[in-house]
C-alpha positions as CSV (number, residue, x, y, z in Angstrom):
1,X,3.8,-20.0,-21.7
2,X,6.1,-18.2,-24.2
3,X,5.3,-14.6,-24.8
4,X,7.6,-12.6,-27.1
5,X,7.5,-8.8,-26.6
6,X,6.2,-7.3,-29.8
7,X,7.1,-3.9,-31.1
8,X,6.0,-1.0,-29.0
9,X,6.2,2.6,-29.9
10,X,9.6,3.6,-28.5
11,X,12.5,6.1,-28.6
12,X,16.0,4.6,-28.7
13,X,14.7,1.3,-27.6
14,X,12.7,2.6,-24.6
15,X,9.0,1.6,-24.6
16,X,6.5,4.4,-24.5
17,X,5.0,4.2,-21.0
18,X,1.4,5.0,-22.1
19,X,1.5,2.3,-24.8
20,X,3.0,-0.1,-22.5
21,X,0.2,0.5,-19.9
22,X,-2.3,-0.2,-22.7
23,X,-0.5,-3.4,-23.6
24,X,-0.5,-4.5,-19.9
25,X,-4.2,-3.9,-19.6
26,X,-4.7,-6.3,-22.5
27,X,-3.5,-9.1,-20.3
28,X,-6.5,-10.4,-18.3
29,X,-5.0,-10.7,-14.8
30,X,-8.2,-10.4,-12.9
31,X,-7.8,-12.0,-9.5
32,X,-9.2,-14.5,-8.9
33,X,-8.0,-16.5,-10.7
34,X,-5.0,-14.2,-11.6
35,X,-3.3,-15.8,-14.6
36,X,-0.5,-13.3,-14.4
37,X,2.2,-15.5,-16.0
38,X,1.7,-14.3,-19.6
39,X,1.9,-10.6,-18.5
40,X,5.0,-11.4,-16.3
41,X,6.8,-13.2,-19.2
42,X,5.9,-10.3,-21.5
43,X,7.6,-7.8,-19.2
44,X,10.5,-10.3,-18.7
45,X,11.1,-10.2,-22.5
46,X,11.3,-6.4,-22.5
47,X,13.6,-6.3,-19.6
48,X,15.9,-9.1,-20.9
49,X,16.2,-7.2,-24.2
50,X,17.4,-4.2,-22.2
51,X,20.1,-6.2,-20.4
52,X,18.4,-7.1,-17.1
53,X,18.9,-10.4,-15.5
54,X,15.4,-11.9,-15.0
55,X,13.9,-14.6,-12.9
56,X,10.3,-15.7,-13.4
57,X,9.0,-17.6,-10.4
58,X,6.1,-19.8,-11.0
59,X,3.5,-20.1,-8.3
60,X,0.9,-22.4,-9.7
61,X,-0.8,-22.9,-13.1
62,X,-0.7,-19.7,-15.0
63,X,0.7,-17.7,-12.2
64,X,4.1,-16.1,-11.8
65,X,6.2,-13.4,-10.1
66,X,9.1,-11.5,-11.8
67,X,12.4,-10.3,-10.4
68,X,14.7,-8.3,-12.6
69,X,18.1,-7.0,-11.6
70,X,20.7,-4.7,-13.3
71,X,24.0,-3.6,-12.1
72,X,23.7,-5.3,-8.7
73,X,27.0,-6.5,-7.4
74,X,27.3,-8.8,-4.2
75,X,29.0,-6.9,-1.4
76,X,28.5,-3.5,-3.3
77,X,26.1,-0.7,-2.5
78,X,22.5,-1.6,-2.1
79,X,20.5,-1.0,-5.2
80,X,17.2,0.9,-5.6
81,X,14.1,-1.3,-5.7
82,X,10.8,-0.8,-7.6
83,X,7.8,-2.9,-7.1
84,X,4.2,-3.4,-8.2
85,X,1.6,-6.1,-8.7
86,X,0.2,-7.2,-12.0
87,X,-3.0,-8.8,-10.8
88,X,-6.2,-6.7,-10.7
89,X,-9.5,-6.8,-8.7
90,X,-12.6,-8.2,-10.6
91,X,-14.6,-6.2,-13.0
92,X,-17.5,-5.6,-10.6
93,X,-21.3,-5.9,-11.3
94,X,-21.7,-2.5,-13.0
95,X,-21.4,-2.3,-16.8
96,X,-18.3,-0.6,-18.2
97,X,-18.5,2.3,-20.5
98,X,-15.3,1.1,-22.2
99,X,-13.8,-2.3,-22.9
100,X,-12.0,-3.1,-19.6
101,X,-9.2,-4.9,-21.5
102,X,-8.7,-2.5,-24.5
103,X,-6.8,0.4,-22.8
104,X,-8.8,2.9,-24.8
105,X,-7.9,6.6,-24.5
106,X,-11.0,8.8,-24.4
107,X,-10.9,12.6,-23.9
108,X,-7.3,12.3,-22.5
109,X,-8.2,9.5,-20.0
110,X,-7.0,5.9,-20.3
111,X,-9.7,3.3,-19.4
112,X,-9.1,-0.3,-18.4
113,X,-9.1,-2.7,-15.5
114,X,-5.9,-2.1,-13.6
115,X,-5.1,1.2,-15.4
116,X,-4.6,3.0,-12.1
117,X,-4.0,0.0,-9.8
118,X,-1.5,-0.6,-10.9
119,X,-0.4,-1.4,-14.4
120,X,0.3,2.3,-15.2
121,X,2.7,2.4,-12.3
122,X,4.4,-0.9,-13.4
123,X,4.7,0.4,-16.9
124,X,6.2,3.7,-15.7
125,X,9.0,2.1,-13.7
126,X,9.7,-0.5,-16.3
127,X,10.0,2.1,-19.0
128,X,12.1,4.4,-16.7
129,X,14.4,1.5,-15.7
130,X,15.0,0.7,-19.3
131,X,15.6,4.3,-20.2
132,X,18.2,4.7,-17.4
133,X,19.8,1.3,-17.8
134,X,23.3,2.7,-18.5
135,X,23.2,5.0,-15.5
136,X,21.9,2.1,-13.3
137,X,24.8,0.0,-14.3
138,X,27.3,2.7,-13.3
139,X,25.5,3.3,-10.0
140,X,24.3,0.9,-7.3
141,X,21.9,-0.9,-9.8
142,X,18.2,-1.6,-9.6
143,X,15.9,-4.4,-8.6
144,X,12.4,-4.6,-10.1
145,X,9.9,-6.9,-8.3
146,X,6.5,-7.6,-10.0
147,X,4.2,-9.7,-7.9
148,X,1.2,-11.9,-8.6
149,X,-1.7,-12.4,-6.2
150,X,-1.5,-9.1,-4.4
151,X,-5.3,-8.5,-4.3
152,X,-6.0,-11.8,-2.5
153,X,-3.7,-12.0,0.5
154,X,-0.3,-11.1,-1.1
155,X,0.4,-14.7,-2.1
156,X,3.0,-13.6,-4.7
157,X,5.0,-11.7,-2.1
158,X,4.9,-14.6,0.2
159,X,6.1,-17.0,-2.5
160,X,9.0,-14.6,-3.2
161,X,10.1,-14.4,0.5
162,X,9.9,-18.2,0.7
163,X,11.7,-18.8,-2.6
164,X,14.8,-16.8,-1.6
165,X,15.0,-14.9,-4.9
166,X,14.7,-11.4,-3.4
167,X,18.0,-9.4,-3.2
168,X,18.3,-6.7,-0.5
169,X,17.7,-3.1,-1.6
170,X,18.6,0.2,0.0
171,X,15.3,1.8,-0.8
172,X,12.0,0.6,-2.2
173,X,9.6,2.6,-4.5
174,X,6.0,1.1,-4.6
175,X,4.1,2.3,-7.6
176,X,0.6,2.3,-6.1
177,X,-1.6,5.2,-7.2
178,X,-1.2,8.2,-5.0
179,X,-2.4,11.0,-7.3
180,X,1.3,11.7,-8.1
181,X,2.1,12.6,-4.5
182,X,5.1,11.0,-2.8
183,X,4.2,9.1,0.4
184,X,6.8,7.8,2.9
185,X,5.6,4.8,4.8
186,X,5.8,1.2,5.6
187,X,3.0,-1.4,6.1
188,X,3.2,-5.0,7.3
189,X,0.8,-7.8,8.1
190,X,-0.1,-9.5,11.3
191,X,-2.4,-12.5,11.4
192,X,-4.0,-13.4,14.7
193,X,-6.0,-16.4,15.7
194,X,-8.4,-16.2,18.7
195,X,-10.5,-18.8,20.5
196,X,-13.4,-17.7,22.6
197,X,-16.0,-19.5,24.7
198,X,-19.5,-18.6,25.8
199,X,-23.1,-18.5,24.6
200,X,-24.0,-17.5,21.0
201,X,-26.4,-14.5,20.6
202,X,-27.4,-12.1,18.0
203,X,-25.8,-8.7,18.0
204,X,-29.2,-7.0,18.5
205,X,-29.6,-8.8,21.8
206,X,-26.2,-9.6,23.3
């Protein structure tokens, strides 16, 4: 898949974050099946044009992660990291009042699947990183990690850890929606398997 970034409203080469959000909503990355590669390659084109070093990691047909770095030097200070996922949950059974893939703005609100979770967050840190590219080069640098498959078991993050393409960072900003409040936290995953023995019974009559 080859996706060239078309012209977005911008100032001094920096994409407008709202318009970029609308553009990302236009990519149908509903998971399952995901199909995040076109969206990932679109963002890769924007970041490459701004001087970032970009790796697109394929993880199956039509699926991909993206890692972009700028100003990161081996043995130097650890860069700041930004991360977000580009897949979305399904549309659901209820009818939408707006086209879920149009990114329409009505009465000051932007509508679309993934507008909040989390294409707006991705657009915000991509636009900010491009805007501050010169400062990032002069400082410890930045790492942008965009994952596929987050909504169904974090398959994209697993592929990145297994692929060895993740540089170490000093701090990580996760662009999940938090009503613009800063949360300090960490979450991991622990999968357990259990085997039991006994007689089967319904929960109403154990």
